[in-house]
MARBA-110930 format. One line per field, with one value per residue (C-alpha): residue number from 1; x, y, z. Coordinates in pm, 1 decimal, m for minus. Layout:
BEGIN
num	[NUM_...]
c1	[X_...]
c2	[Y_...]
c3	[Z_...]
END
This chain:
BEGIN
num	[1_2_3_4_5_6_7_8_9_10_11_12_13_14_15_16_17_18_19_20_21_22_23_24_25_26_27_28_29_30_31_32_33_34_35_36_37_38_39_40_41_42_43_44_45_46_47_48_49_50_51_52_53_54_55_56_57_58_59_60_61_62_63_64_65_66_67_68_69_70_71_72_73_74_75_76_77_78_79_80_81_82_83_84_85_86_87_88_89_90_91_92_93_94_95_96_97_98_99_100_101_102_103_104_105_106_107_108_109_110_111_112_113_114_115_116_117_118_119_120_121_122_123_124_125_126_127_128_129_130_131_132_133_134_135_136_137_138_139_140_141_142_143_144_145_146_147_148_149_150_151_152_153_154_155_156_157_158_159_160_161_162_163_164_165_166_167_168_169_170_171_172_173_174_175_176_177_178_179_180_181_182_183_184_185_186_187_188_189_190_191_192_193_194_195_196_197_198_199_200_201_202_203_204_205_206_207_208_209_210_211_212_213_214_215_216_217_218_219_220_221_222_223_224_225_226_227_228_229_230_231_232_233_234_235_236_237_238_239_240_241_242_243_244_245_246_247_248_249_250_251_252_253_254_255_256_257_258_259_260_261_262_263_264_265_266_267_268_269_270_271_272_273_274_275_276_277_278_279_280_281_282_283_284_285_286_287_288_289_290_291_292_293_294_295_296_297_298_299_300_301_302_303_304_305_306_307_308_309_310_311_312_313_314_315_316_317_318_319_320_321_322_323_324_325_326_327_328_329_330_331_332_333_334_335_336_337_338_339_340_341_342_343_344_345_346_347_348_349_350_351_352_353_354_355_356_357_358_359_360_361_362_363_364_365_366_367_368_369_370_371_372_373_374_375_376_377_378_379_380_381_382_383_384_385_386_387_388_389_390_391_392_393_394_395_396_397_398_399_400_401_402_403_404_405_406_407_408_409_410_411_412_413_414_415_416_417_418_419_420_421_422_423_424_425_426_427_428_429_430_431_432_433_434_435_436_437_438_439_440_441_442_443_444_445_446_447_448_449_450_451_452_453_454_455_456_457_458_459_460_461_462_463_464_465_466_467_468_469_470_471_472_473_474_475_476_477_478_479_480_481_482_483_484_485_486_487_488_489_490_491_492_493_494_495_496_497_498_499_500_501_502_503_504_505_506_507_508_509_510_511_512_513_514_515_516_517_518_519_520_521_522_523_524_525_526_527_528_529_530_531_532_533_534_535_536_537_538_539_540_541_542_543_544_545_546_547_548_549_550_551_552_553_554_555_556_557_558_559_560_561_562_563_564_565_566_567_568_569_570_571_572_573_574_575_576_577_578_579_580_581_582_583_584_585_586_587_588_589_590_591_592_593_594_595_596_597_598_599_600_601_602_603_604_605_606_607_608_609_610_611_612_613_614_615_616_617_618_619_620_621_622_623]
c1	[m2196.0_m1901.2_m1752.8_m1782.9_m1584.7_m1312.0_m1281.5_m1280.7_m1011.7_m787.9_m838.0_m552.2_m340.4_m390.9_m330.0_m1.5_118.4_14.1_197.5_508.1_532.3_438.4_710.9_545.6_214.2_400.7_572.1_258.2_m12.8_m276.3_m88.9_m248.4_m586.9_m543.7_m464.3_m773.1_m994.2_m897.3_m959.7_m1284.3_m1416.5_m1388.3_m1594.7_m1858.3_m1889.4_m1877.6_m2192.3_m2331.2_m2283.2_m2433.7_m2742.0_m2808.4_m2755.0_m2525.6_m2365.7_m2136.0_m1803.7_m1609.2_m1304.1_m1034.6_m799.8_m446.2_m225.0_m292.8_m62.0_m97.7_m137.6_m222.6_m405.1_m582.0_m490.6_m438.6_m570.7_m439.3_m731.4_m766.7_m1124.3_m1337.4_m1604.5_m1867.4_m2059.4_m2153.1_m1804.1_m1610.2_m1893.3_m1808.2_m1440.5_m1483.2_m1668.4_m1389.8_m1110.8_m1328.5_m1470.5_m1155.8_m892.3_m1063.4_m1027.0_m687.4_m572.4_m735.2_m551.1_m229.1_m274.4_m243.6_19.8_253.8_226.0_575.2_706.4_934.8_849.6_480.6_383.4_620.1_424.2_103.0_198.2_317.5_0.8_m223.0_m49.6_m74.3_m467.6_m453.6_m283.2_m539.0_m832.4_m680.7_m709.8_m1062.6_m1172.8_m990.4_m1168.7_m882.6_m583.4_m328.2_m491.5_m491.8_m120.5_m18.6_m175.5_m66.1_291.4_206.7_94.6_411.0_619.2_420.5_425.3_804.0_818.3_585.1_768.0_1102.5_960.2_1187.0_1487.2_1753.6_1693.2_1869.1_1592.9_1344.5_1532.3_1586.3_1224.0_1103.6_1356.5_1245.2_868.0_959.1_1174.6_936.8_640.4_836.2_902.7_537.2_442.1_629.0_381.8_107.9_243.2_271.3_m100.9_m219.3_m17.3_m153.4_m510.4_m455.6_m308.1_m615.9_m898.4_m732.7_m830.6_m735.3_m1107.6_m1278.5_m1624.8_m1486.7_m1318.9_m1622.8_m1847.1_m1621.5_m1623.2_m2012.3_m2036.1_m1817.9_m1557.0_m1287.5_m1426.9_m1105.5_m883.4_m953.5_m593.3_m479.9_m722.4_m624.5_m270.2_m347.4_m552.9_m262.5_m24.8_m252.2_m303.5_95.8_68.6_m219.0_m1.3_282.3_39.2_m169.1_144.9_59.4_344.7_617.6_582.7_465.1_816.8_788.4_465.6_601.3_895.1_665.5_603.2_890.1_678.4_458.9_169.5_m84.2_86.9_65.7_m318.6_m392.4_m179.2_m293.3_m673.6_m804.0_m574.5_m266.4_m312.7_m679.5_m569.8_m467.6_m803.7_m992.4_m809.6_m861.6_m1227.9_m1241.9_m1044.1_m1171.4_m1539.6_m1455.4_m1334.5_m1659.7_m1655.3_m1328.0_m1127.3_m1072.8_m789.6_m634.6_m871.1_m693.1_m376.8_m532.2_m730.3_m418.5_m209.3_m449.0_m476.4_m88.1_m82.8_m344.6_m183.0_167.3_100.8_m109.3_134.4_417.0_202.6_157.5_512.3_562.6_652.4_602.7_228.2_240.2_402.7_123.0_m124.6_102.0_70.2_m296.7_m331.6_m148.7_m361.1_m701.0_m562.6_m518.1_m905.2_m997.6_m798.2_m935.9_m1278.8_m1149.9_m1018.4_m1366.6_m1518.4_m1724.0_m1579.8_m1863.0_m1774.8_m1396.5_m1519.9_m1746.2_m1447.3_m1243.0_m1485.6_m1516.0_m1167.7_m1075.0_m1268.6_m1158.9_m806.7_m773.7_m929.7_m677.9_m361.2_m491.5_m536.4_m178.1_m64.6_m240.0_m87.5_269.4_201.3_93.7_381.7_634.1_700.2_727.4_625.4_729.8_399.1_634.8_714.3_354.9_77.9_m194.8_m302.6_m682.1_m673.3_m436.6_m587.5_m947.0_m1088.6_m809.2_m867.4_m1231.1_m1175.9_m900.4_m1134.6_m1406.5_m1164.8_m1028.4_m1360.1_m1488.7_m1154.7_m1174.2_m1533.0_m1734.0_m2080.5_m2276.1_m1989.1_m1861.4_m1595.3_m1832.8_m2040.1_m1760.2_m1535.2_m1805.4_m1932.5_m1591.4_m1586.0_m1919.8_m1790.8_m1511.5_m1778.4_m2000.1_m1693.8_m1607.3_m1260.1_m1326.1_m957.0_m930.7_m1248.6_m1066.6_m759.8_m984.9_m1160.3_m817.6_m669.0_m967.3_m869.4_m513.4_m629.4_m822.0_m495.9_m256.8_m496.8_m610.4_m230.3_m175.4_m463.2_m360.4_m4.0_m81.3_m399.0_m377.1_m134.1_116.7_272.2_631.4_760.6_964.5_785.4_435.8_173.7_m111.3_m415.5_m406.3_m553.2_m915.9_m802.5_m663.8_m918.1_m1221.0_m1113.4_m1099.5_m1454.5_m1575.7_m1415.9_m1530.8_m1889.7_m1843.0_m1642.8_m1919.0_m2217.1_m2111.3_m2114.1_m2469.8_m2565.9_m2397.0_m2527.0_m2900.6_m2897.4_m2841.9_m2472.4_m2423.6_m2712.0_m2569.0_m2222.0_m2412.6_m2269.1_m1915.1_m1994.1_m1781.9_m1935.2_m2162.6_m2204.9_m2498.9_m2551.4_m2433.4_m2619.8_m2436.8_m2466.0_m2560.1_m2337.6_m2024.8_m2102.9_m2118.1_m1808.7_m1614.5_m1732.6_m1618.6_m1281.4_m1226.9_m1326.0_m1069.2_m802.7_m923.4_m884.7_m534.6_m418.7_m584.3_m411.1_m59.7_m99.1_m407.7_m363.1_m69.5_161.2_469.7_642.6_411.6_452.0_830.2_833.6_627.7_856.3_1157.6_996.6_916.2_1211.3_1265.5_916.5_938.0_1270.1_1123.9_808.8_1050.4_1258.0_954.1_1023.2_1365.6_1209.7_1379.8_1710.3_1627.4_1578.8_1915.4_2100.8_1937.9_2062.3_2396.3_2497.7_2311.8_2250.7_2574.8_2765.0_2603.2_2703.3_3059.8_3060.9_2918.5_3182.8_3466.0_3312.7_3291.4_3652.7_3820.6_3640.8_3423.5_3672.9_3988.3_3951.4_3647.2_3717.8_4088.3_4262.7_4108.4_4186.9_4554.8_4585.7_4448.6_4675.9_4983.5_4893.4_4805.9_5161.4_5348.1_5139.8_5206.1_5575.1_5465.6_5367.5_5706.0_5655.4_5950.3_5860.1_6152.8_6021.7_5659.9_5814.5_6003.0_5675.1_5489.9_5743.8_5748.1_5379.0_5354.5_5632.6_5454.3_5121.4_5301.8_5465.5_5113.5_4926.7_5218.6_5202.1_4818.5_4843.8_5106.0_4864.6]
c2	[1917.2_1892.2_2191.7_1996.8_1700.5_1914.8_2119.6_1778.7_1661.0_1999.3_2106.8_1874.2_1968.3_2352.8_2262.7_2094.8_2363.9_2661.5_2479.2_2433.1_2773.1_2951.1_2886.4_3110.1_2899.8_2591.6_2649.2_2782.1_2576.9_2635.9_2411.2_2086.5_2263.0_2348.5_1992.0_1873.1_2114.9_1985.5_1624.5_1715.5_1863.0_1486.6_1374.4_1631.3_1600.5_1217.7_1228.6_1494.0_1274.6_950.7_1134.7_1308.5_1008.9_1227.7_1051.6_1287.4_1264.5_1586.3_1570.3_1831.0_1762.4_1825.3_1734.7_1657.3_1474.6_1387.7_1025.1_789.2_1046.3_1187.5_1294.6_1116.5_1323.1_1286.6_1375.5_1458.7_1425.9_1346.6_1059.7_1005.5_691.7_421.1_276.9_610.5_756.0_451.3_491.8_869.1_769.5_552.1_826.4_1095.3_933.0_729.9_989.0_1288.5_1121.1_1001.4_1361.5_1471.7_1191.7_1296.9_1655.4_1525.4_1247.9_1487.8_1769.3_1923.6_1780.3_2085.2_1983.5_1933.3_2160.4_1958.2_1645.0_1777.3_1906.6_1562.4_1419.8_1623.1_1562.1_1179.4_1208.4_1430.0_1157.3_899.8_1103.9_1121.5_745.5_752.9_1008.5_872.1_823.6_651.1_427.6_700.0_920.3_648.2_563.7_926.3_948.1_593.1_712.8_1024.1_792.4_606.3_925.1_1074.7_733.8_776.2_1107.1_1003.5_660.5_827.1_1131.3_1052.3_1092.2_1109.5_735.6_513.4_241.5_495.5_579.1_226.5_153.8_441.0_327.1_m20.7_78.6_293.5_48.3_m253.8_m51.1_60.8_m302.7_m396.5_m65.7_m169.7_m453.9_m220.2_21.8_m275.0_m360.9_m38.8_m1.9_m356.3_m231.8_76.5_m129.1_m340.4_m91.6_221.4_419.3_482.5_555.4_291.4_351.4_334.7_11.2_m138.7_m30.3_m190.2_m515.1_m514.7_m435.7_m739.0_m541.0_m717.7_m1069.5_m1191.7_m1036.4_m1258.7_m1390.7_m1031.8_m884.6_m1187.6_m1099.1_m724.7_m809.7_m1001.5_m713.8_m465.0_m687.8_m696.8_m319.9_m389.1_m645.4_m372.2_m121.3_m387.2_m569.6_m914.4_m1194.3_m1137.0_m767.0_m776.2_m706.1_m334.1_m295.6_m430.0_m197.1_105.0_104.7_342.8_611.6_794.5_592.1_815.1_734.0_366.1_421.3_610.3_391.9_62.1_146.4_389.8_479.8_324.3_m56.9_1.1_173.8_m168.7_m334.5_m26.3_m17.1_m368.3_m333.1_m22.8_m153.6_m513.7_m453.2_m317.4_m671.4_m847.8_m1211.6_m1148.9_m1150.6_m1538.0_m1744.8_m1457.7_m1520.3_m1847.4_m1638.2_m1382.0_m1601.4_m1803.2_m1504.6_m1382.1_m1731.1_m1737.4_m1383.2_m1435.1_m1731.2_m1619.0_m1297.0_m1434.1_m1694.6_m1431.3_m1192.6_m1480.2_m1442.1_m1049.5_m850.7_m495.5_m395.6_m200.9_m501.1_m720.4_m506.5_m459.1_m821.9_m837.6_m571.8_m818.8_m1100.4_m905.3_m783.9_m1127.7_m1187.7_m914.0_m1059.6_m1398.3_m1223.3_m1043.1_m1357.9_m1543.6_m1246.7_m1078.2_m750.3_m571.8_m834.9_m734.4_m370.0_m449.5_m583.9_m302.5_m63.1_m244.6_m317.0_54.5_156.5_m131.0_m117.4_257.7_204.4_m41.7_151.9_467.8_255.4_128.7_493.7_571.4_284.1_374.1_750.8_657.2_409.2_694.1_540.7_191.2_m57.8_m390.7_m560.6_m758.3_m447.0_m336.7_m512.6_m407.8_m102.8_m162.6_12.1_277.6_357.6_247.0_423.3_283.4_m60.0_m68.0_80.8_m170.0_m443.6_m344.6_m315.8_m678.0_m807.3_m660.5_m775.7_m1131.3_m1167.0_m1204.6_m1217.5_m914.9_m675.9_m539.1_m786.8_m1088.9_m982.7_m903.0_m1191.7_m1468.3_m1335.5_m1376.8_m1728.4_m1796.2_m1640.8_m1908.9_m2175.1_m2067.4_m2073.6_m2415.0_m2305.8_m2572.0_m2577.3_m2198.5_m2198.8_m2389.3_m2151.6_m1854.8_m2013.7_m2125.4_m1774.4_m1656.5_m1850.4_m1729.7_m1397.9_m1447.1_m1605.9_m1309.3_m1042.3_m1197.2_m1241.7_m880.2_m793.9_m997.3_m889.4_m523.5_m488.4_m754.0_m869.8_m641.1_m356.2_m475.2_m126.4_141.1_478.0_501.4_471.0_723.8_776.5_977.2_1321.4_1367.5_1490.3_1154.7_935.2_1107.5_973.4_631.1_644.1_769.1_489.6_252.3_316.8_243.1_m45.0_m200.7_m107.9_m47.5_m417.8_m457.5_m141.8_m226.3_m579.5_m517.8_m192.9_m339.7_m259.8_m544.2_m439.1_m77.1_m206.8_m465.8_m305.3_m411.6_m781.8_m1019.2_m1242.2_m1534.6_m1383.7_m1276.3_m1113.6_m1330.8_m1399.8_m1520.6_m1910.7_m2009.8_m2315.1_m2104.6_m1853.1_m2106.3_m2265.7_m1955.4_m1828.1_m2170.8_m2133.9_m1780.2_m1877.1_m2166.6_m1910.1_m1697.2_m1995.0_m2102.6_m1743.9_m1741.2_m2055.9_m1928.0_m1541.5_m1509.4_m1244.4_m1111.1_m1394.4_m1458.0_m1767.9_m2012.2_m1864.0_m1829.5_m2215.1_m2279.9_m2091.6_m2278.4_m2622.3_m2529.5_m2335.8_m2428.8_m2330.5_m2012.5_m1916.4_m1945.8_m1725.3_m1469.1_m1434.4_m1407.8_m1731.2_m1589.6_m1394.4_m1064.8_m1270.5_m1404.5_m1069.3_m939.7_m1234.4_m1179.2_m818.5_m865.4_m1156.7_m1224.4_m850.9_m724.8_m1024.4_m924.7_m565.3_m650.7_m881.8_m591.1_m369.5_m602.6_m636.5_m262.1_m189.3_m476.9_m526.3_m218.7_47.0_m159.3_m294.6_m149.1_213.2_172.5_35.8_269.0_562.3_443.6_419.2_744.2_898.6_715.6_812.3_1167.6_1197.0_1064.1_1294.0_1603.6_1585.9_1704.8_2032.6_2166.8_2532.7_2560.7_2704.4_2534.7_2201.8_2284.6_2401.6_2066.0_1888.3_2103.7_2051.8_1685.5_1648.5_1822.6_1598.7_1295.0_1423.1_1493.9_1137.8_983.1_1168.1_1097.4_727.8_726.5_899.9_647.1_363.3]
c3	[m672.0_m909.2_m752.6_m408.6_m547.9_m691.9_m351.2_m181.2_m391.2_m380.3_m28.9_134.6_m150.7_m56.5_299.5_235.0_3.7_258.7_543.1_328.6_188.2_507.7_769.3_1020.8_1007.1_997.1_1330.4_1497.8_1693.1_1420.9_1176.1_1279.6_1254.5_888.0_805.6_1008.1_834.7_495.6_574.5_736.5_409.6_269.9_575.2_510.7_133.3_153.3_369.5_144.4_m165.8_10.3_124.9_m181.1_m425.2_m645.1_m928.1_m1156.4_m1381.7_m1461.9_m1682.5_m1751.7_m2039.7_m1897.8_m2212.6_m2567.4_m2816.4_m3180.3_m3225.0_m3509.9_m3703.4_m3401.8_m3045.4_m2729.2_m2425.1_m2083.5_m1857.0_m1498.7_m1344.6_m1057.3_m1062.2_m790.5_m815.7_m532.0_m537.2_m477.9_m233.8_6.0_m33.0_42.1_352.3_460.9_392.5_564.3_860.8_948.3_851.1_1045.9_1389.3_1316.2_1232.4_1549.7_1740.5_1557.3_1698.3_2058.5_1964.7_1797.3_2052.7_2144.2_1831.3_1684.7_1321.4_1373.6_1078.6_845.4_974.2_885.1_546.5_457.9_616.2_415.4_104.8_160.1_200.3_m138.6_m318.9_m182.6_m290.2_m631.1_m672.4_m522.3_m775.6_m1068.8_m1387.8_m1586.2_m1554.9_m1633.9_m1347.1_m1117.2_m1186.7_m1135.9_m787.7_m714.5_m742.8_m524.5_m262.6_m267.4_m252.2_13.2_232.7_188.0_350.5_621.0_716.4_723.9_910.6_1187.0_939.4_1220.6_1291.4_1060.5_1085.5_958.4_654.1_573.9_618.2_388.5_135.6_170.2_110.7_m176.0_m377.5_m310.7_m421.9_m756.3_m841.9_m826.9_m992.6_m1317.8_m1359.5_m1299.1_m1573.6_m1804.8_m1741.0_m1807.4_m2150.3_m2242.6_m2176.1_m2379.3_m2688.1_m2656.1_m2596.1_m2738.0_m2415.2_m2061.0_m1926.7_m1722.5_m1862.8_m2214.0_m2156.0_m1972.3_m2265.6_m2516.8_m2321.1_m2285.3_m2655.6_m2735.8_m2902.1_m2711.5_m2744.7_m2903.9_m2662.5_m2355.4_m2301.4_m2316.0_m2080.6_m1819.4_m1860.5_m1817.5_m1505.9_m1374.6_m1429.2_m1280.3_m973.9_m938.3_m863.3_m607.1_m456.6_m385.4_m198.2_m42.9_80.8_m76.8_m79.9_m193.9_m175.6_196.5_344.7_353.9_560.8_904.2_870.1_796.8_1178.3_1224.6_1118.7_1378.2_1507.9_1340.9_1015.2_1086.5_1142.2_842.7_609.3_748.3_780.8_541.4_271.1_121.4_179.5_98.0_m222.3_m378.5_m317.5_m435.9_m748.4_m825.3_m769.7_m987.2_m1265.0_m1270.9_m1312.4_m1660.6_m1788.5_m1702.2_m1792.2_m1999.1_m1686.6_m1643.7_m1525.8_m1333.0_m1055.6_m949.0_m902.1_m707.5_m451.9_m377.4_m342.3_m77.7_95.8_118.1_258.6_499.8_670.4_646.7_833.8_1087.3_1185.2_1209.3_1430.2_1713.2_1805.7_1776.7_2080.5_1940.4_1981.4_1634.6_1457.1_1577.1_1411.4_1114.6_1055.3_1139.8_859.8_614.2_710.1_668.2_322.3_233.4_315.7_89.3_m190.6_m164.8_m192.1_m511.3_m657.0_m598.3_m782.5_m488.5_m513.4_m309.7_m30.4_m41.4_m24.6_259.2_456.6_348.0_505.0_818.0_867.2_814.3_1122.7_1369.8_1251.2_1259.8_1624.5_1717.2_1590.1_1756.1_2076.7_2039.4_1993.3_2315.2_2501.5_2355.8_2462.1_2812.0_2853.9_2758.5_2414.1_2503.5_2231.4_2379.0_2512.6_2759.6_2924.3_2971.8_3166.3_3411.6_3184.5_3211.0_3521.2_3439.5_3098.9_3105.2_2811.8_2582.7_2737.9_2638.3_2279.7_2221.7_2336.8_2096.3_1810.3_1886.1_1931.2_1584.4_1409.3_1533.5_1435.6_1756.0_1637.0_1547.1_1565.4_1227.1_1160.1_1204.7_899.3_638.8_741.3_733.0_404.5_243.6_393.4_243.8_m85.8_m100.7_m19.8_m315.5_m549.8_m450.6_m299.2_m29.6_72.5_105.4_306.8_546.1_535.3_597.2_888.3_1054.4_981.4_1201.2_1494.1_1462.1_1444.6_1779.1_1915.2_1865.9_1932.5_2263.5_2341.8_2268.6_2473.3_2788.0_2771.0_2751.3_2984.5_3218.6_3520.4_3686.9_3506.5_3401.1_3276.0_3439.1_3427.1_3572.4_3282.0_3236.6_3037.5_2712.3_2706.5_2575.5_2227.3_2172.4_2349.5_2182.6_1830.1_1993.8_2127.4_1782.2_1599.3_1859.6_1779.1_1421.4_1465.1_1674.0_1471.6_1090.6_994.6_1105.1_931.0_617.3_599.3_707.7_524.8_180.5_152.6_m94.8_m318.5_m310.0_m464.6_m691.1_m995.1_m889.2_m851.8_m1069.7_m1336.6_m1200.6_m854.6_m652.5_m297.1_m42.8_304.5_619.2_640.5_1006.7_975.1_859.5_1134.2_1408.6_1282.5_1258.0_1606.2_1760.1_1612.4_1737.1_2078.4_2058.2_1969.2_2263.6_2490.2_2389.7_2410.0_2793.8_2868.5_2802.5_2843.1_3073.3_3343.4_3164.6_3245.6_3006.7_3135.2_2993.3_2647.2_2687.5_2780.4_2481.0_2266.2_2396.7_2344.5_1980.3_1923.0_1551.0_1471.2_1705.1_1544.7_1178.3_1281.0_1471.7_1157.2_942.3_728.4_648.5_352.8_434.0_473.1_144.3_m26.2_143.2_12.4_m329.1_m352.8_m148.2_m350.1_m671.7_m758.3_m630.8_m789.6_m1121.6_m1074.9_m1019.5_m1318.5_m1539.5_m1377.4_m1480.8_m1843.1_m1879.3_m1727.7_m1920.6_m2245.4_m2321.4_m2181.4_m2201.1_m2560.0_m2757.4_m2648.1_m2505.8_m2817.2_m3072.5_m2827.0_m2787.1_m3155.9_m3224.4_m2971.7_m3122.7_m3483.4_m3380.3_m3205.9_m3520.3_m3751.0_m3530.7_m3627.9_m3967.4_m3825.2_m3749.5_m3821.0_m4073.5_m4415.4_m4601.5_m4486.5_m4606.7_m4967.0_m4988.1_m4907.1_m5156.4_m5433.4_m5339.3_m5363.9_m5692.6_m5846.7_m5734.1_m5904.7_m6240.6_m6236.6_m6151.7_m6450.9_m6692.4_m6614.3_m6621.4_m6973.2_m7111.6_m7016.7]
END
């Protein structure tokens, strides 16, 4: 089984390398199949690990350094336990249909081999995080995820907007990753190890009892890294712009891999700290709440179908982070799992709509597609109902457990925030549903249903989106992840009062959306936007956070850079370096005159020097 784990990790890397170094294969029709096979290996082995109950840990020492009388080993390994097995299920069973969809979506692209090479590299990077046994390994693959996401977001490099979005994602994550690196170094200074199991054992044995505040600080710094990948406020600005990449990239990043990596990493790391991880929880739960509300309100006014889903991802990640802050890591992982399937489904449905509408993404130029694209319509409907938490679909179980977790932890205000956000989710999703699939078609070219290679993955994900929540909830999913519960928590069960309240709020959101956008109408929504134009402008401009960052960079950072340039040019170069340089040049110019090349001049100097020495010694002897 250890061999299977290493094969699972390395298969996408081998596919990426093969497609890169073999141009004839990269340009052939078989290029997508090689990448698909590599990620299908993950789906197969994840099911094998789950059924067999396998748990293993295999380490390979990559490098060793002499350190403090011993050696510091840098280890790469694979660890299979209940947490990693569930994440492998997510990556394999969401990633594989996305790869199949991408084969149809990218058909005809002259660089399709290059795309799938990058796509496979991205999956390899994510699997490295899933299998990681220590903080150093997870950081290495963390950065690989950032690099491969940069390549995929900027895949259409001839578009300036895609290049800017790729740089924005890369730089934003680098800022957050600096905090992550500091947290890792702080943990190492406390525990003397990077290994998750060693740190957990040290906490359980009480060896770090006096380091509570340091562990809390390390936890906050590690969470800052997660804030970058999971796009939490204030690092959320990169994720909506990442829609510049091809739609399959958006589906994989926003469902099964990149944004989920932050939540997974927090669960993997924080269980090590046990009860020692204290005050940081308030910071985490508040961050999640702000992100959930801010993203949901912005999604209400978006016109791009992919941007609606992007802000929806931000909002749902806020839900997961709230569960993390409340200490219910298993519930956060539950929502991560259900969200991966229904959000992957929704993004692929959006890609199908964009493909069928000849690459149109504006919902106000769509309409009436339920008759033209029936398979896409029904799959989108299932995904929407699962996301908004309609009873007995997957989102209903995981979302309401998060609300119940906040209730059990006495976060009463945040419980109301989570419930209200559920209503906003129903509002913006129903709005996109009505605008896209109902009323008259408002576009130009005739729309059409996508080919089967694109609709079959939709149907596959729709089944899981509908049923996975009930399977996990009634199948003992929380008990399966019980080892990753925070201190003072216990398995939750859906409270009927919370479930009824959330359902009523969701239905109200649907009714509001129907009243303004029912039957695909747009005039009432436009009238409302005009009536509340200050609020509408605030939301359209995303609370002006991007503008603030642009001002911060353009005025403050560039202003400081100009000041530094003046100091360098006038003080450092002009005075500290310039004056000694000019004196050296002047004195050298004067002394150079002594080297005339005339022998009689040198003789005079020699005789004069000897005479001065004789006089000096005579005077010194006389004294």
